[in-house]
C-alpha positions as CSV (number, residue, x, y, z in Angstrom):
1,M,110.0,65.1,-111.3
2,A,106.7,64.3,-109.7
3,F,107.9,61.1,-108.3
4,M,111.1,62.4,-106.8
5,T,109.9,65.1,-104.4
6,G,110.9,63.0,-101.5
7,I,114.6,62.9,-102.4
8,F,116.8,64.3,-99.7
9,I,113.8,65.6,-97.8
10,N,115.9,65.4,-94.6
11,N,118.7,67.4,-96.3
12,A,116.5,70.3,-97.3
13,A,118.9,72.8,-95.5
14,F,121.9,71.6,-97.6
15,A,122.9,73.0,-100.9
16,Q,122.1,70.8,-103.9
17,E,124.4,70.8,-106.9
18,Q,124.7,68.9,-110.2
19,V,128.1,67.7,-111.1
20,T,129.8,66.1,-114.1
21,L,131.8,62.8,-113.7
22,G,135.1,64.7,-113.9
23,E,134.0,67.2,-111.3
24,A,132.9,64.4,-109.0
25,L,136.2,62.7,-109.3
26,G,138.0,65.9,-108.2
27,I,135.8,66.2,-105.2
28,A,136.2,62.5,-104.3
29,L,140.0,62.6,-104.6
30,K,140.0,65.4,-102.1
31,N,137.4,64.2,-99.6
32,N,136.8,60.5,-99.9
33,L,137.8,58.7,-96.7
34,K,139.5,55.8,-98.5
35,V,141.7,58.1,-100.5
36,R,142.5,60.1,-97.4
37,S,143.5,57.0,-95.5
38,S,145.8,55.9,-98.4
39,S,147.4,59.4,-98.5
40,L,147.9,59.4,-94.8
41,L,149.6,56.0,-95.0
42,E,151.8,57.3,-97.8
43,K,152.7,60.3,-95.6
44,Y,153.5,58.0,-92.7
45,S,155.8,55.9,-94.9
46,R,157.7,59.0,-96.0
47,A,158.1,60.2,-92.4
48,K,159.6,56.9,-91.5
49,V,162.5,57.1,-94.1
50,N,164.7,59.1,-91.8
51,T,164.3,56.6,-88.9
52,S,166.8,54.4,-90.9
53,L,169.5,56.9,-89.8
54,A,168.8,56.5,-86.1
55,I,172.0,56.0,-84.1
56,D,172.2,54.2,-80.8
57,P,172.0,56.5,-77.7
58,L,175.1,58.0,-76.3
59,S,176.1,56.3,-73.1
60,V,177.3,58.6,-70.2
61,N,178.8,57.0,-67.0
62,T,180.6,58.2,-64.0
63,V,183.1,56.6,-61.6
64,L,183.3,57.7,-57.9
65,G,185.4,56.2,-55.2
66,Q,188.8,54.6,-54.3
67,F,189.5,53.0,-57.7
68,N,193.2,54.1,-57.9
69,S,194.3,54.4,-54.3
70,T,192.9,55.1,-50.9
71,Y,192.2,58.6,-52.1
72,F,188.7,59.5,-53.4
73,D,188.8,59.9,-57.1
74,T,186.2,60.9,-59.7
75,G,185.8,60.0,-63.4
76,I,183.4,60.5,-66.2
77,G,183.1,58.5,-69.4
78,L,181.3,58.7,-72.8
79,S,180.7,55.8,-75.1
80,Q,179.0,55.5,-78.5
81,S,178.3,52.5,-80.7
82,F,177.8,52.7,-84.5
83,K,176.8,50.4,-87.2
84,L,178.7,50.2,-90.5
85,P,177.5,52.8,-93.1
86,G,176.1,50.0,-95.3
87,V,173.6,49.1,-92.5
88,Y,172.1,52.6,-92.5
89,R,172.1,52.6,-96.3
90,K,170.2,49.3,-96.6
91,K,167.7,50.4,-93.9
92,K,167.0,53.6,-95.9
93,E,166.5,51.6,-99.1
94,A,164.0,49.4,-97.3
95,Q,162.1,52.5,-96.0
96,Q,162.1,54.0,-99.5
97,A,160.7,50.8,-100.9
98,E,157.9,51.0,-98.3
99,V,157.1,54.5,-99.6
100,R,156.9,53.3,-103.2
101,T,154.5,50.5,-102.0
102,A,152.3,53.1,-100.3
103,E,152.3,55.2,-103.5
104,Y,151.1,52.3,-105.5
105,Y,148.3,51.6,-103.0
106,T,147.3,55.2,-103.2
107,Q,147.0,54.8,-107.0
108,L,145.1,51.6,-106.5
109,T,142.6,53.4,-104.2
110,E,142.2,56.2,-106.7
111,A,141.5,53.7,-109.5
112,E,138.9,52.0,-107.3
113,I,137.2,55.3,-106.6
114,R,137.2,56.1,-110.4
115,E,135.5,52.8,-111.1
116,E,132.9,53.3,-108.3
117,L,132.1,56.8,-109.6
118,E,131.8,55.8,-113.2
119,D,129.5,53.0,-112.2
120,V,127.3,55.3,-110.0
121,F,127.0,57.8,-112.8
122,D,126.2,55.1,-115.4
123,R,123.6,53.6,-113.2
124,Y,122.0,57.0,-112.6
125,H,121.8,57.8,-116.3
126,W,120.4,54.3,-117.0
127,L,117.7,54.9,-114.4
128,E,117.0,58.3,-116.0
129,A,116.5,56.6,-119.4
130,K,114.3,53.9,-117.7
131,L,112.3,56.7,-116.0
132,S,111.8,58.5,-119.3
133,L,110.5,55.4,-120.9
134,A,108.2,54.7,-117.9
135,R,106.8,58.2,-118.1
136,Q,106.0,57.7,-121.8
137,V,104.2,54.5,-120.9
138,D,102.4,56.1,-118.0
139,T,101.2,59.0,-120.2
140,M,100.0,56.6,-122.9
141,Y,98.2,54.3,-120.5
142,S,96.6,57.2,-118.6
143,E,95.2,58.6,-121.8
144,M,93.9,55.1,-122.7
145,A,92.4,54.6,-119.3
146,E,90.5,57.8,-119.5
147,K,89.2,56.9,-123.0
148,S,88.2,53.4,-121.8
149,R,86.4,54.8,-118.8
150,I,84.3,57.1,-121.1
151,R,83.7,54.3,-123.6
152,Y,82.5,52.1,-120.8
153,Q,80.2,54.8,-119.4
154,K,78.7,55.2,-122.9
155,G,78.3,51.4,-123.2
156,E,80.8,51.2,-126.1
157,S,83.0,48.7,-124.3
158,D,82.8,46.1,-121.6
159,I,84.2,46.2,-118.1
160,L,87.2,44.1,-119.1
161,E,88.7,46.9,-121.3
162,S,88.2,49.5,-118.5
163,L,89.8,47.2,-115.8
164,T,92.7,46.4,-118.1
165,A,93.4,50.0,-118.8
166,D,93.2,50.9,-115.1
167,R,95.6,48.1,-114.1
168,Q,98.1,49.0,-116.9
169,R,98.1,52.7,-115.7
170,D,98.6,51.6,-112.1
171,E,101.5,49.3,-113.1
172,A,103.1,52.2,-115.0
173,Q,102.9,54.4,-111.9
174,R,104.4,51.7,-109.7
175,Q,107.3,51.5,-112.1
176,L,107.8,55.3,-111.9
177,H,107.8,55.1,-108.1
178,L,110.3,52.2,-108.0
179,L,112.6,54.0,-110.5
180,A,112.5,57.2,-108.5
181,N,113.5,55.4,-105.3
182,E,116.4,53.7,-107.2
183,M,117.6,57.1,-108.4
184,E,117.4,58.4,-104.8
185,W,119.5,55.5,-103.5
186,T,122.0,56.1,-106.3
187,V,122.4,59.7,-105.4
188,I,123.0,58.7,-101.8
189,A,125.7,56.3,-103.0
190,L,127.3,59.1,-104.9
191,N,127.4,61.4,-101.9
192,L,128.9,58.7,-99.7
193,L,131.8,58.6,-102.2
194,L,132.2,62.4,-102.4
195,N,131.9,62.8,-98.6
196,V,130.8,66.5,-98.5
197,P,128.2,66.7,-95.7
198,S,127.2,70.2,-96.5
199,T,126.2,69.6,-100.1
200,V,124.0,67.1,-101.9
201,Y,125.5,66.3,-105.3
202,K,123.5,64.8,-108.2
203,P,124.9,63.7,-111.6
204,L,124.3,66.2,-114.4
205,A,121.6,64.9,-116.7
206,E,122.8,63.6,-120.0
207,K,121.8,61.1,-122.7
208,Y,122.4,57.5,-121.8
209,S,125.0,56.1,-124.3
210,H,127.3,53.2,-125.0
211,L,130.8,53.4,-123.2
212,S,133.8,52.6,-125.4
213,V,136.8,50.4,-124.5
214,N,140.4,50.6,-125.7
215,E,141.6,47.0,-126.0
216,L,145.1,46.7,-124.7
217,S,147.9,44.2,-124.9
218,D,149.2,42.4,-121.8
219,A,152.0,44.9,-121.1
220,P,149.9,47.9,-120.1
221,I,147.6,45.6,-118.1
222,S,150.6,44.4,-116.1
223,N,151.2,48.0,-115.0
224,H,147.9,48.2,-113.2
225,P,148.4,49.6,-109.6
226,A,147.2,46.3,-108.1
227,V,150.0,44.4,-110.0
228,A,152.5,47.2,-109.4
229,A,151.8,47.2,-105.7
230,A,152.2,43.4,-105.4
231,E,155.5,43.6,-107.4
232,Q,156.8,46.4,-105.1
233,E,155.9,44.4,-102.0
234,W,158.0,41.6,-103.3
235,K,160.9,43.9,-104.1
236,T,160.5,45.4,-100.6
237,S,160.8,42.0,-99.0
238,I,164.1,41.4,-100.9
239,V,165.5,44.6,-99.5
240,Q,164.2,43.7,-96.1
241,T,166.2,40.4,-96.3
242,A,169.3,42.4,-97.0
243,V,168.6,44.4,-93.9
244,E,168.2,41.3,-91.8
245,K,171.6,40.0,-93.0
246,T,173.3,43.2,-91.7
247,A,172.5,42.0,-88.2
248,A,175.5,39.7,-88.6
249,W,177.8,42.5,-89.5
250,P,180.3,43.8,-87.0
251,G,179.8,47.2,-85.3
252,L,182.0,50.0,-84.1
253,S,182.3,51.6,-80.7
254,A,184.2,54.7,-79.4
255,G,184.6,56.0,-75.9
256,Y,186.2,58.8,-74.0
257,Q,187.1,58.8,-70.3
258,N,188.3,61.7,-68.0
259,L,189.3,61.0,-64.4
260,S,191.5,62.0,-61.5
261,I,194.4,60.0,-60.0
262,R,195.3,61.5,-56.6
263,G,198.6,60.7,-55.0
264,T,202.0,59.9,-56.3
265,G,202.0,58.8,-59.9
266,A,204.3,56.4,-61.8
267,D,206.4,59.4,-62.6
268,N,206.9,60.2,-58.9
269,E,204.8,63.4,-59.3
270,V,202.1,64.2,-56.7
271,Y,198.7,64.8,-58.3
272,T,195.6,66.4,-56.8
273,A,191.9,66.2,-57.6
274,A,192.3,69.1,-60.0
275,D,194.7,67.1,-62.2
276,R,192.7,65.2,-64.8
277,F,193.7,62.4,-67.1
278,S,192.0,61.3,-70.3
279,N,191.9,58.3,-72.6
280,V,190.1,57.2,-75.7
281,Q,188.8,53.7,-76.4
282,L,188.0,52.2,-79.9
283,G,186.4,48.9,-80.3
284,V,184.6,46.5,-82.6
285,T,181.3,44.7,-81.7
286,I,181.0,41.2,-83.2
287,P,177.8,39.2,-83.0
288,V,178.7,35.9,-81.5
289,F,175.3,34.3,-81.0
290,R,173.9,34.1,-84.5
291,K,171.0,31.7,-84.3
292,G,168.4,34.4,-83.9
293,I,170.0,36.3,-86.8
294,R,169.8,33.3,-89.1
295,A,166.2,32.8,-88.1
296,G,165.4,36.4,-89.0
297,V,167.0,36.0,-92.5
298,E,165.2,32.7,-93.2
299,A,161.9,34.2,-92.1
300,S,162.5,37.2,-94.5
301,K,163.4,34.8,-97.3
302,A,160.1,33.0,-96.7
303,M,158.3,36.3,-97.0
304,E,160.0,36.9,-100.3
305,E,158.5,33.6,-101.6
306,I,155.1,34.5,-100.2
307,R,155.0,37.8,-101.9
308,L,156.4,36.5,-105.1
309,N,153.6,33.9,-105.1
310,H,151.1,36.7,-104.4
311,L,152.5,38.7,-107.3
312,E,152.1,35.7,-109.7
313,Q,148.5,35.2,-108.5
314,T,147.7,38.9,-108.9
315,R,149.1,38.9,-112.5
316,A,147.2,35.7,-113.4
317,A,144.0,36.9,-111.8
318,H,144.2,40.3,-113.5
319,A,144.9,38.9,-116.9
320,G,142.1,36.3,-116.5
321,E,139.6,38.8,-115.4
322,Y,140.5,41.1,-118.3
323,A,140.1,38.4,-120.8
324,S,136.7,37.3,-119.3
325,Y,135.3,40.9,-119.2
326,L,136.6,41.6,-122.7
327,T,134.7,38.5,-124.0
328,R,131.5,39.6,-122.2
329,Y,131.8,43.1,-123.5
330,R,132.3,42.1,-127.1
331,E,129.3,39.7,-127.0
332,S,127.1,42.3,-125.3
333,A,128.2,45.0,-127.7
334,R,127.3,42.7,-130.6
335,M,123.8,42.1,-129.2
336,L,123.4,45.9,-128.8
337,R,124.2,46.4,-132.5
338,E,121.6,43.8,-133.3
339,Y,119.0,45.6,-131.2
340,E,119.8,49.0,-132.7
341,A,119.6,47.5,-136.3
342,G,116.4,45.6,-135.9
343,A,114.4,45.3,-132.7
344,L,114.6,48.9,-131.6
345,P,113.3,50.5,-134.8
346,D,110.6,47.8,-134.9
347,A,109.5,48.7,-131.4
348,A,109.2,52.4,-132.4
349,T,107.1,51.4,-135.4
350,M,104.9,49.1,-133.3
351,L,104.1,51.9,-130.9
352,T,103.2,54.4,-133.6
353,V,101.2,52.0,-135.8
354,S,99.3,50.4,-132.9
355,R,98.1,53.8,-131.7
356,Q,97.0,54.7,-135.2
357,K,95.1,51.4,-135.6
358,L,93.5,51.7,-132.2
359,S,92.2,55.2,-133.1
360,S,90.9,53.9,-136.4
361,G,89.2,50.9,-134.8
362,Q,91.3,48.4,-136.7
363,I,92.4,46.7,-133.4
364,N,90.8,46.5,-130.1
365,Y,92.2,47.7,-126.8
366,L,93.5,44.4,-125.6
367,E,95.4,43.9,-128.9
368,F,96.8,47.4,-128.4
369,V,97.9,46.6,-124.9
370,Q,99.7,43.5,-126.1
371,L,101.5,45.3,-128.9
372,T,102.4,48.2,-126.6
373,S,103.7,45.9,-123.9
374,M,105.9,44.1,-126.5
375,A,107.3,47.3,-127.8
376,T,108.1,48.9,-124.4
377,S,109.6,45.5,-123.3
378,I,112.0,45.6,-126.2
379,K,113.0,49.2,-125.3
380,S,113.4,48.3,-121.7
381,Q,115.5,45.2,-122.5
382,Y,117.7,47.3,-124.8
383,L,118.4,49.7,-121.9
384,D,119.2,46.8,-119.6
385,L,121.5,45.4,-122.1
386,L,123.2,48.8,-122.5
387,R,123.6,48.9,-118.8
388,A,125.2,45.5,-118.7
389,T,127.5,46.4,-121.6
390,N,128.6,49.6,-119.9
391,S,129.2,47.7,-116.6
392,Y,131.6,45.4,-118.5
393,A,133.2,48.5,-120.0
394,I,133.6,50.2,-116.6
395,R,135.3,47.1,-115.2
396,L,137.7,47.0,-118.3
397,H,138.5,50.7,-117.7
398,Y,139.5,49.7,-114.2
399,L,141.5,46.7,-115.2
400,T,143.5,48.7,-117.8
401,N,143.5,51.8,-115.5
402,Q,142.4,53.8,-118.6
403,F,139.3,55.9,-117.8
404,N,137.5,58.2,-120.2
405,F,137.4,61.1,-117.6
């Protein structure tokens, strides 16, 4: 590619490799920073599950002094408070719900990466097709410009023909340069997604073609990770409300005390410091001041409503966007078929016949330029329409979470 020698000139020391879309996806799922962040958040949520089983610290206390008589006595005590088993169970359910939410967000991130990759590859192949067309035009106008220069030198044409040929050739070369730059920027975008600093990846060259779409019912669409994540957040808030309610539940406490009672005891026996006495305490903790507990429950219920509203918004937006893009895709695909049935074959005929007529002298150069410009414009418009159609298809692939790779 004569016009792409500047691509990655600063990365000359790095390996360059062509990849398919499927291979690029595998690299991105392993190295992309967004995917990595989602995976780390999922890992964090999983690690938090066992925090639901955390028990209050064991309390250790000691008693020293004259607490039984004038003798100096010593005592040590242990106490432990517990929540009811249902409290720990509900906290664990809440943590597990958070894990499921994180999993859905990981799936959503992966779907977004798939969409971005498919769009980058489609754009690159579209630019390849545009560049191929621009090369054909450049070759044709370069040949015509040379012929016009010779004709002008021989006095067989006027200056207008020669100037027109030169300007057409210059314009074709500018288009080549612009397209080459666009391809370079697209390759940069691809490598940002893949995030492998030591290697420069480029899409494997292939023929630019129409992407297909599987039209789905509403049910599969509702299972999209964005909708599933919103639904899981709502379910998580319901479980969290149940956790808040457990703050009003009673708790349990248990204690053990070991101490000395020097002197004459109630049984008229004399005891020394070496004699130890033990007792066990069992108790129930009852929340008396419940205003804060009720406030926490009400706040959690409010969050349930917020997340339910968000879920309904997400479902509606998703269904609406799907219907909108499906309508655009159908109309654009219809226009493509019309181009392929009529305008595209006509453009090819115009290019062939116009060159023949110019060579035979049946048309002049300006007429040839007009016919050629019309034909190449039709081909370029077709490629632009194909790019737009594929963009709609790529969005539909994302909205249905059904990709072709």
